[in-house]
N, C-alpha and C positions, 0 to 999 in steps of 0.2 A: 504494500500500500504506500503510494507516494505521499510526501509531505505537502500539505496545501497551505495557502496563505490564510484562508478563512475556514471556519468551522461553524456550521449551523446545526443546532440541536432541536429536533422535534420531540417535545416532551422534556423541555429544559429544566422543569422543576422537580424531576425525579431525583432521588437521593444519589443513585448510581451515576446518573448523567451529570450531576453537579460536580462530582470529583473529576470527570474528564474535562468539563468546561474550565475548571480551575487549572488543570494540568496544561491545557493549551494556552490559556491566558499567561501562565507562568513562563511558557516557552516563547511568548511574544506574538502570538497569533491573534487575529481579530475573531471574536466569538459572539454569536448571537443565537436567537432561538425563539421558540414558541412554547407556551404551556396554556392549559385550559383556564387556570385561575391563579390569581396572585396569592402567595403564601409568604411566611417569614423567610423561607429558603430562597424563593425567587427575589425577594427584597434584598437579601444578602448578596446574591449573585449579581444583581443589578448594581449594587454598591461596588462590587469588585470589578465591574466593567463589562459584564455580559448584557447585551442589548436584547431584552426579552419583551415579546408582545403576547397578548392574550386573546387574539382573534386569528383564525386560520386563513384569513383573506390573503391570497398571494401578493396583493398590492403592498402589503406591509413588510414584505421581505426587503431588507436594506438594498439600496442600489448597488453597493460595492460587493454584494453577495449573489448577483444575478448571472454570473458567468460560471459555467461548469468547469472551466479550466482552473479557476482560483478557489473554488469552494467545495468542501466535502460535507455532505449531509448525513448526520447521525440521528437515528431514530430508535425509540424504544418500542418493543412489541405491543405495549399497552395502548399505543396510538392506532386508531382504526384506519383501514385502507381508504376510507372515504374522506380523510382529512384533506382539505383543499390545498393547503400549502405543500404537503407531501406529494400529492398528485401532480402539482405544478412542477416540482423538482424532477419527478420521474419522466414527465412528458417532455421536459426540456433537456434531457440527456445528462443530468447530474449523476455523479457517483453517490448512491444512497445505500448506506450500510447500517447494520445494527450496532448498537453500543458494544455488544459483546465482541464483534469483529475488531473494533478499535482496541479493546482491552487485550484481545489476543495478540495484536501487534506489540503491545507493551510487554507481554510475557515472553515473546520471542526475542525481544531485545534486552532482556534482563533475566535474572534468576528469580522466577516467580514463586512465591509462597502462596498457594491458592487454597482457600478454605471453603469447602462445600458441605452441604447437609441440609436436611429439612429444617433444623433449628440449631442454634448455637453458633452459626457461622459469623454473624456480625460481631458478637462479643469476642470470640476466639481470634478472629482476624484483627480486631481492634487491639486486643491484648498483645498479639505478636508484633503489630506495628509499633506499639508503645515500647515494648522491650527493645526492638531494634533501634528505634529513634533515640532511646536512652543509652545505647551502646555506641560510643563515639567511633569505634573501629568499623561499625557496620552501617548504621543508619538505614533508611529505606525510602522508597516512594510508595505511598499507600493509597489505594482506591477502595474506600470502605462503604458499607451499606447503612451506616448511621453516623451522625455527627458526634465525634469523640469529644467529650467534655474537657479533657485535658488541653485540647487545642482549638475548641470551638469550630471544628472543621471535619469533614469526612475525607480530606485529602492532605497528605504529607508529601513534601517535595525535598529530595536530597539528590541533586543532579549527579554527584560523584559516586553515589552508592550503586553497587551491582544488583541490589535486591529490590523487588517490588512485592508488596503484600496486597492480595486481591481477594475480595469476597466473590466466590464463584457461585453464580446464581443458576439453579437448575431450571427455572421457569423458561419455557419455550426452548429448552436445551441450550441456553446461552453459554453454559460452561464448556460446550464442545468446541468453542473457538480458542480455548486457552491451551498453552503448552507449559504445564507446571514443572518447576524444578522440585518443589516439595508440594505434595497434595495431601490435605487433611480432610477426612470425611467424618463428620461428627454424628450424623444420624441419617437413616434412610426410611423413616416412617412415611408411608404414602402421602403425597400432597399433589396439588395441581393436577388432579385427575381430569379436569376439563381439557388439559393438554395431552396427558398421557393415556387416559382411558382405564388402565389397569395397574395394579401394583407391580406386576411383572415387567411392564414397559417402563415404569418408573425406575425399578432396580437395574434394568438393562441400560438405561441412560447413565446411571452412575458407573456401571461397569465400563461403558464406553469412555467415560471421563478418565478412568484409570489407565486406559490404553494411550492416552495423550501425554502422560508423564514422560519427560526426557529419559533416555536410556541410562543416564548417569544419575538419575534422581531418586526420590524417596516417596513412599506412600505410608501415611499414618492413618490407621482406621480404628474407629471405636470398636472395642471388643464386643462380640456377640451380634453384630449386624447380619441380616440375611444376605447382604451383598456378596457376590462372588467376583472379586476384582480380577482384571486381566492386564496387569502391567507388563512392560517389556522385561525380558529375562534379567537385564542388568539392574533393574530398580530394586532397591532395598525396601522391604515391607516390615512395618512395625505395627503393634497394637497398643491401644491405651484404654484406660477407664479410670474411674475413681479409685478402685480398690485393687486392681490387678492388671497385668499386661507389662509390656516392655517399659512403658511409662505409667506411673500411678502415684497416688498419694499414700503417705504413711503418717501415723501419729496425728490424726486430725483432731484439733481441739477447738471447742467453742467456749469463749470466756468473755463476758462483759461486752457483748456486741462485736467481738472479734472472732474471726475464723483463721486458725493457723495450721499449717501442715508441712510435712517434709516431702520434697519432690524426689521420687526415686526414678532413676533413668540409667541407661547403659553406661553413662560416664561416672556414676556414683550417686550421691545423695546431696541435695541442697536442703539444709535444715531451716526450720522456722520461717517459712514463707507466710506473710501476713496479707490476707486479701484486702485490697482497698475497698472493694464492694462486697461486704461480708454476707453473702447469701450462699446456701449450699450448692446451688447449681454452678456457681463460679469456681468451685474447687475443680470440677471436671473441665470447665472452660480453660482455666489456667493451666491444667496439665497439658491440654492440646496445644496451647500457645507455646508453653515452655518446651514441649516435645519438638515442635517444628524448629524453633530458634536454636535449640541445643545441638542440632545437626550441622549448624554452620560453624566454620573455623573461628569466627570472631566471637562466638558465644562467651559471655562473661557472667559466671554465676552470681557475683555480687551485684552487677548492674541489673540482672534479671530479677533478683530478689527485691531490689529497690523499686524497680518499675512496677511489679505486681502490687506492691504496697501503696504506690502513688497513683495507681490506675483508678480513674473516676467513672469509667464506663461510657458507653455511647448513650446519647439522649434516647429516652423512651425504652431503655433496657433496665428495668428495675430502678427507676429514677425516683428519688424522694422529692416530693413537692411540699410536704409539710412534715417537719420533724422537730417540734419544739416542746419543751417541758410543759406538761399540763394540758396539752392539746392532742386530739386524735392524730394518728399518723396517716398520711396520704402518699401512696406509691403508685406510679404509672409504669406499665409494662406493655411492650409491643406484641405480646403473646397472641397469636392468631391461629395456631394449630392446636388441637386438643392436647397433645403431649406437652407443648410449651405452656399452655394454660395450667395444666395439672402441676407441672414443675414449679411454675411461678407461685401458685396458691400454696403448695407444700413448702416452698422456701419461706413465704411470709409466716406460715404457721410455726415453722421451726425457729424463726427469728423472734417471734412474739408468742410463745406458747401460752395457751389459756386465754388469750385476748379475743374479743368478738371481731370477726372478720367479715366485712361486707365487700362483695365483688361486683363492680359494675362492668359488664362485658358487652362489647359491640361486635357482633359477628362480621366477618370480612368475606365477601363474595357469596353469591347465591349458590354457586356450585360447591364450594367448600362446606357451606352449611348443609346442603343436601347430602353430601358424601359422608359427613362426620357428625351429624346431629346427635346420635346416641353417645358418642365419645365426648362431645362438648358437654352434654348433660351430666355425664359421670364426673368430669373434671369440676364443673360448677357445684356439684353436690357436696364437694369437700368444704365449701364455704359455710359460714353460719347464716348468711343472708345473701341473696342474689338480686341484682337489678339488671335485667336483660333489655338491651336496646334493639331497635330495628336494624336490619342488615345494611351494612355499608357496601354499595354495589361495585365501587371502583370501576373497572372496565366492562362490567357485565350488564346485560339486560335481565329483567326479572324472569324467574323460572316459575311457571304455574304451580301453585301449591307449596312453594318454598318460602317460608317466613320464619322469623325467630321463634314462632310458637312451636315449631316441631322440636326445638331444643327445650323450650320452656316446659312443655308438658311432661318431660321425663326427668326434670330436676327434682331431686329428693330433699333439698334443703328445707328446713323448718319454715323459713320465710322467703318468699320470692315475689318479684313484681316484673311485669312486662310493660315497658313504656316506650314512648317515642323519644328520640334523641333530644328534642327541644325541651322536654320536661325533666331532663336529668338533674340540673342544678336545683330546681325546686323540690324534686323528690329527695335528693340527698339532704337538703335543708331540714327535712322532717324525719330523717333517719337517725337512729341511735347506734353509733358504732365506735369501736376503739381504733380499728384499722380499716382504711378504705383502699382497695386495690382497683384501679381502673385498667382495663385490658382490651386489646384489639389493635389492628393495624390501620383502622380508619381514622376519622377525625374526632374521636372522643377526646383526644388530648386538647383540642381547642377550647374545651369547656373547663379545663383544670384551673386556670387563673380565677374564674368566677366561683368555682367550687371551693377553692382554698379561702377566698375572701369570705364566702358565706359561712364556712366552718369557723373561721376566726371570729367573725362577728357574733356567732351564736355562743361562743365560749368566752367572749370578752366580759 
């Protein structure tokens, strides 16, 4: 893929697209694009220098980006083929490529640490990026699926570093464009069945991903997955998990809001690693990140220990919105798959044993709700109280008969409510809880500032 003067992004407000936009800006290119609505992320990108519009009228494409010789068009599969701007580019001979193809070029020009999996990939890739960025001899370029709170960005740039850290997305088989040096697979619980159709096809997609690892590379797989990997003969394969495998944790301790453990790996043991975000699921996430970075010659155990302790996490991954003495605790999590939701609820209950937990959940996608309604109901039944919102459709049209009610009817919690999103703040105002967990990949997060203010006023 040749280097262009200009880069135009269709779906510019997507978190994965944002990292590439910042990458090309940093390299001195002109960057513009379209997104459906204005968000805090598009505001931030515009401040950085990305020219973004919110109407797909081709007349709004900048004059200096109307030549196919000078401009590469990058799009996300979430944008429909009916998009007028995208159609104009295709009809006028532009090179139009998926975001994943551009990321693939990045991995072929560097040693890519690629983190894939149904869940856990954003946190593990962010941890690995923070470890490398905190290791002066290594550093990295990072393209992450969440805004890392340590840097207030989902993109890290280190032009001299040979390493790139990439969140490898299985949606639409995007990760098949990558050429990993180190591939980490955190989970293969079926998801995106609107794309794959069956669990077998989903697992086959991950198996294909393992074939793309460089012959001199490494594969690190969570122990116990159904996956049957097919890497090249020269690829070294390892397993990890919380309690066993080539990489695992030992001597896990919970004490006064801290979680500490020893990292056991083929190179020895790193003692007393203190999690910066002390929730149980992050023990396993940290093991995956430490495993990947420990395979690099620049790995520094002391720098890694310090990095894990200072790691603040990506935004919307177990993020505390209210944590003040004498007030209820409010936590937000991006969990949108039933296994993620279950892990998130269990982590809260482990962190605050015996406290009343209310979960406000916004299902994401009609197809995912249809495919996993019983599993979502089982996960939500772990809470003391549930507030269930209507489905956030994202890229999808409604599916007849699929609403949040098919989850709601099977929830076994003592107390549950099914409400419209617009009533969430008012509903929470009248709830009695010790801990509130808001969860989902939609726009439930937009109501958190008002919810926090409401809770504070109520307890003032």
